[in-house]
C-alpha positions in Angstrom: 122.4 31.6 -175.6 119.1 30.6 -176.8 115.2 30.3 -175.2 111.8 29.8 -175.7 108.9 32.5 -175.3 105.4 31.1 -175.5 102.5 33.2 -176.2 99.1 33.6 -177.1 96.9 32.0 -174.6 93.9 33.3 -172.4 90.9 33.4 -170.7 87.9 32.2 -172.8 84.3 30.2 -173.0 84.1 26.4 -174.6 84.1 25.7 -177.6 86.4 29.1 -178.4 89.1 29.1 -180.5 93.2 30.5 -179.4 96.4 29.9 -181.3 99.6 29.7 -179.5 102.7 30.8 -180.9 106.1 29.2 -179.4 109.2 31.7 -180.9 113.0 30.7 -180.1 115.9 32.5 -179.5 119.4 32.1 -179.9 119.4 29.4 -182.5 117.6 28.4 -185.8 114.4 26.6 -185.3 114.2 24.8 -188.3 116.9 22.1 -187.1 114.6 20.2 -184.5 111.4 19.0 -184.0 109.6 21.1 -181.9 106.7 19.6 -179.1 104.1 21.4 -177.4 102.9 20.0 -173.6 100.8 21.2 -171.2 100.8 21.2 -167.1 98.4 21.3 -164.7 99.4 21.5 -160.6 99.9 18.1 -159.3 99.8 15.9 -162.8 103.4 15.5 -164.9 103.3 17.6 -168.0 102.1 15.6 -170.8 101.9 15.9 -174.5 99.3 18.0 -176.5 101.6 17.9 -180.4 104.9 17.2 -182.3 106.1 18.5 -185.7 109.2 17.3 -187.5 112.1 19.7 -188.9 111.9 18.0 -191.9 109.0 16.2 -193.6 106.8 18.3 -191.9 105.1 15.0 -189.9 102.9 15.7 -187.4 101.9 14.1 -183.4 99.0 14.9 -181.7 97.6 13.4 -178.3 94.1 11.2 -178.6 92.7 14.4 -176.5 93.5 17.3 -179.2 93.2 15.0 -182.6 90.7 17.1 -185.0 90.8 20.4 -182.3 94.6 21.4 -182.1 96.9 21.7 -185.4 100.6 22.5 -185.3 102.4 24.3 -188.2 105.4 26.3 -188.0 107.0 29.7 -189.8 110.7 29.1 -190.3 111.2 32.5 -191.4 109.6 33.7 -188.1 111.5 31.0 -186.0 108.4 30.0 -184.7 105.8 26.7 -184.2 102.3 27.2 -183.8 99.5 25.9 -182.3 96.1 26.4 -183.8 93.3 25.2 -180.7 89.5 25.3 -181.5 86.6 23.4 -180.6 88.3 24.0 -176.7 86.7 22.7 -173.7 87.5 22.8 -170.1 89.8 20.1 -169.7 92.4 22.0 -171.7 92.9 24.2 -169.2 96.6 24.3 -168.5 99.8 26.3 -169.1 101.4 25.1 -172.5 105.0 25.2 -172.7 106.9 24.2 -176.2 110.6 22.8 -176.6 112.7 21.5 -178.9 114.6 19.2 -176.5 112.7 18.0 -173.3 114.8 19.9 -171.3 114.6 23.8 -172.3 111.1 25.4 -171.4 109.5 29.0 -172.1 107.9 30.5 -168.9 104.7 29.0 -171.0 101.1 30.7 -171.6 97.8 30.0 -169.7 95.3 28.7 -171.8 91.6 29.0 -169.3 88.9 27.5 -170.9 85.6 28.3 -168.6 82.2 29.2 -169.0 
């Protein structure tokens, strides 16, 4: 009865910015912590950032600290990931989840000079 839709990816040059969106349907996202993950072919999916459902506390992987910011808009049932100073190694498919089981189709981020 529910799913996620990720959007906002694209092809950008190093140093550029993108804002990813994760919108949930079929349930109220504000009741859940939400995480952003990314994956490249042949590698395990890795956690990028998370935001809590209550106090708004956040987590960032070391490789994105100072560059990425996670936020949420409960009225829109959406969680965002603002990505600045993008690097080629950020190239991946980005997914969001509230339970590590249900995922959207992902949005492709490609950073290339």
